[in-house]
C-alpha positions as a Markdown table, in Angstrom:
| # | Residue | x | y | z |
|---|---|---|---|---|
| 1 | Unk | 1.6 | -28.5 | -55.4 |
| 2 | Unk | 0.1 | -30.5 | -52.6 |
| 3 | Unk | 0.0 | -29.5 | -48.9 |
| 4 | Unk | 2.9 | -31.8 | -48.1 |
| 5 | Unk | 5.1 | -30.0 | -50.6 |
| 6 | Unk | 4.2 | -26.6 | -49.2 |
| 7 | Unk | 5.1 | -27.8 | -45.7 |
| 8 | Unk | 8.4 | -29.1 | -47.0 |
| 9 | Unk | 9.1 | -25.8 | -48.8 |
| 10 | Unk | 8.4 | -23.8 | -45.6 |
| 11 | Unk | 10.6 | -26.2 | -43.6 |
| 12 | Unk | 13.5 | -25.9 | -46.0 |
| 13 | Unk | 13.4 | -22.2 | -46.7 |
| 14 | Unk | 13.0 | -21.3 | -43.0 |
| 15 | Unk | 9.6 | -19.7 | -43.0 |
| 16 | Unk | 8.6 | -19.4 | -39.3 |
| 17 | Unk | 5.3 | -19.9 | -37.5 |
| 18 | Unk | 3.2 | -16.8 | -37.0 |
| 19 | Unk | 3.5 | -17.2 | -33.2 |
| 20 | Unk | 7.3 | -17.3 | -33.3 |
| 21 | Unk | 7.3 | -14.1 | -35.4 |
| 22 | Unk | 5.1 | -12.4 | -32.8 |
| 23 | Unk | 7.3 | -13.5 | -29.9 |
| 24 | Unk | 10.4 | -12.2 | -31.8 |
| 25 | Unk | 8.8 | -8.7 | -32.3 |
| 26 | Unk | 7.8 | -8.6 | -28.5 |
| 27 | Unk | 4.1 | -8.1 | -29.5 |
| 28 | Unk | 3.1 | -11.3 | -27.8 |
| 29 | Unk | 4.3 | -10.3 | -24.2 |
| 30 | Unk | 1.5 | -10.0 | -21.7 |
| 31 | Unk | 1.5 | -6.9 | -19.4 |
| 32 | Unk | 2.6 | -7.5 | -15.8 |
| 33 | Unk | 0.5 | -6.2 | -13.0 |
| 34 | Unk | 3.2 | -6.4 | -10.4 |
| 35 | Unk | 7.0 | -6.2 | -10.5 |
| 36 | Unk | 7.3 | -9.5 | -8.7 |
| 37 | Unk | 4.2 | -11.1 | -10.2 |
| 38 | Unk | 2.7 | -11.4 | -6.7 |
| 39 | Unk | 5.5 | -13.7 | -5.5 |
| 40 | Unk | 8.8 | -13.4 | -3.7 |
| 41 | Unk | 10.5 | -16.3 | -5.5 |
| 42 | Unk | 13.2 | -14.4 | -7.4 |
| 43 | Unk | 15.9 | -16.9 | -8.6 |
| 44 | Unk | 14.3 | -20.1 | -7.3 |
| 45 | Unk | 12.7 | -22.5 | -9.8 |
| 46 | Unk | 10.2 | -24.2 | -7.6 |
| 47 | Unk | 8.9 | -23.3 | -4.1 |
| 48 | Unk | 7.2 | -25.6 | -1.6 |
| 49 | Unk | 3.4 | -25.3 | -1.1 |
| 50 | Unk | 1.4 | -24.6 | 2.0 |
| 51 | Unk | -2.3 | -24.9 | 2.8 |
| 52 | Unk | -4.5 | -21.9 | 3.4 |
| 53 | Unk | -5.5 | -21.6 | 7.1 |
| 54 | Unk | -9.0 | -20.6 | 6.0 |
| 55 | Unk | -10.1 | -22.6 | 3.0 |
| 56 | Unk | -7.3 | -25.3 | 2.6 |
| 57 | Unk | -6.3 | -24.2 | -0.9 |
| 58 | Unk | -2.7 | -25.1 | -1.9 |
| 59 | Unk | -0.7 | -22.0 | -2.3 |
| 60 | Unk | 3.0 | -21.4 | -3.1 |
| 61 | Unk | 4.8 | -20.6 | 0.2 |
| 62 | Unk | 6.3 | -17.4 | -1.2 |
| 63 | Unk | 2.9 | -16.2 | -2.5 |
| 64 | Unk | 0.9 | -16.9 | 0.7 |
| 65 | Unk | 0.0 | -14.0 | 2.9 |
| 66 | Unk | 1.5 | -14.8 | 6.3 |
| 67 | Unk | 0.5 | -13.4 | 9.7 |
| 68 | Unk | 2.0 | -14.4 | 13.1 |
| 69 | Unk | -0.5 | -14.0 | 16.0 |
| 70 | Unk | 0.3 | -14.0 | 19.7 |
| 71 | Unk | -2.8 | -14.2 | 22.0 |
| 72 | Unk | -3.5 | -15.0 | 25.6 |
| 73 | Unk | -5.1 | -18.4 | 26.2 |
| 74 | Unk | -7.6 | -16.9 | 28.6 |
| 75 | Unk | -9.5 | -13.6 | 28.1 |
| 76 | Unk | -9.1 | -10.6 | 30.4 |
| 77 | Unk | -11.9 | -11.3 | 32.9 |
| 78 | Unk | -10.8 | -14.9 | 33.4 |
| 79 | Unk | -7.2 | -13.8 | 33.7 |
| 80 | Unk | -8.2 | -11.5 | 36.6 |
| 81 | Unk | -10.0 | -14.5 | 38.4 |
| 82 | Unk | -6.9 | -16.7 | 37.9 |
| 83 | Unk | -4.6 | -14.0 | 39.2 |
| 84 | Unk | -6.7 | -13.7 | 42.4 |
| 85 | Unk | -6.9 | -17.5 | 43.0 |
| 86 | Unk | -3.3 | -18.5 | 42.1 |
| 87 | Unk | -0.9 | -20.1 | 44.6 |
| 88 | Unk | 2.3 | -18.8 | 43.1 |
| 89 | Unk | 2.9 | -15.1 | 42.8 |
| 90 | Unk | 5.2 | -15.3 | 39.8 |
| 91 | Unk | 3.0 | -17.6 | 37.7 |
| 92 | Unk | 2.8 | -16.4 | 34.1 |
| 93 | Unk | -0.2 | -17.5 | 32.0 |
| 94 | Unk | 1.0 | -19.0 | 28.8 |
| 95 | Unk | 0.3 | -17.4 | 25.4 |
| 96 | Unk | -1.0 | -19.0 | 22.2 |
| 97 | Unk | 1.4 | -18.6 | 19.2 |
| 98 | Unk | -0.1 | -19.2 | 15.8 |
| 99 | Unk | 1.3 | -18.7 | 12.3 |
| 100 | Unk | -1.6 | -18.1 | 9.8 |
| 101 | Unk | -1.0 | -18.5 | 6.1 |
| 102 | Unk | -3.7 | -17.4 | 3.7 |
| 103 | Unk | -4.3 | -17.6 | 0.0 |
| 104 | Unk | -4.8 | -14.3 | -1.8 |
| 105 | Unk | -8.6 | -14.6 | -2.2 |
| 106 | Unk | -9.1 | -15.4 | 1.5 |
| 107 | Unk | -6.8 | -12.6 | 2.7 |
| 108 | Unk | -8.7 | -10.1 | 0.6 |
| 109 | Unk | -12.1 | -11.5 | 1.7 |
| 110 | Unk | -11.1 | -11.3 | 5.4 |
| 111 | Unk | -9.5 | -7.8 | 4.8 |
| 112 | Unk | -6.1 | -8.9 | 6.0 |
| 113 | Unk | -4.8 | -7.3 | 2.8 |
| 114 | Unk | -6.6 | -4.8 | 0.6 |
| 115 | Unk | -6.8 | -4.0 | -3.1 |
| 116 | Unk | -4.5 | -1.0 | -3.9 |
| 117 | Unk | -4.6 | 1.4 | -6.7 |
| 118 | Unk | -2.0 | 1.3 | -9.5 |
| 119 | Unk | 0.2 | 4.0 | -8.1 |
| 120 | Unk | 0.1 | 2.4 | -4.6 |
| 121 | Unk | 0.9 | -1.0 | -6.1 |
| 122 | Unk | 4.0 | 0.5 | -7.8 |
| 123 | Unk | 5.2 | 2.1 | -4.6 |
| 124 | Unk | 8.4 | 0.5 | -3.2 |
| 125 | Unk | 8.3 | 1.9 | 0.3 |
| 126 | Unk | 7.5 | -0.6 | 3.1 |
| 127 | Unk | 4.0 | -0.6 | 4.5 |
| 128 | Unk | 3.2 | 1.3 | 7.7 |
| 129 | Unk | 3.3 | -1.0 | 10.8 |
| 130 | Unk | 0.8 | -0.5 | 13.6 |
| 131 | Unk | 2.1 | -1.4 | 17.0 |
| 132 | Unk | 0.7 | -1.0 | 20.4 |
| 133 | Unk | 2.2 | 1.9 | 22.4 |
| 134 | Unk | 3.6 | 0.5 | 25.6 |
| 135 | Unk | 2.6 | 2.4 | 28.7 |
| 136 | Unk | 5.4 | 3.6 | 31.0 |
| 137 | Unk | 6.3 | 1.2 | 33.8 |
| 138 | Unk | 5.3 | 1.9 | 37.4 |
| 139 | Unk | 8.9 | 2.6 | 38.5 |
| 140 | Unk | 9.5 | 5.2 | 35.8 |
| 141 | Unk | 6.2 | 6.9 | 36.4 |
| 142 | Unk | 7.0 | 7.3 | 40.1 |
| 143 | Unk | 10.4 | 8.8 | 39.4 |
| 144 | Unk | 9.0 | 11.3 | 37.0 |
| 145 | Unk | 6.4 | 12.5 | 39.5 |
| 146 | Unk | 9.1 | 13.3 | 42.2 |
């Protein structure tokens, strides 16, 4: 019996490939590190790509780590000088709004996100947000003192 005959016999009698058998028995499945596989794609097939703000790598938009920064255009010492020299009393110095999108490796390197242990990775509660505490306004502070 030659090789061609064996191939034909397997084909006719339905003997499967070893990889198909493994997939059928669920032995071939790889373990998943995260429930969402590091993405927030869910039921979408494809997602548009963005470029990393740091290195320029192409990253899927849902996988990229996004941070929205709001900063003053001038620093505090210059701001004081501008405030003293301004002609209008109600002039507000504009702010700089910037949306930064990082690839995973740059975000970890810059410590924007950190590597978490397995139990922390499995946790479903939202991360703790750190916000600046606003100081009481001058009008409220004076009323409290009286």
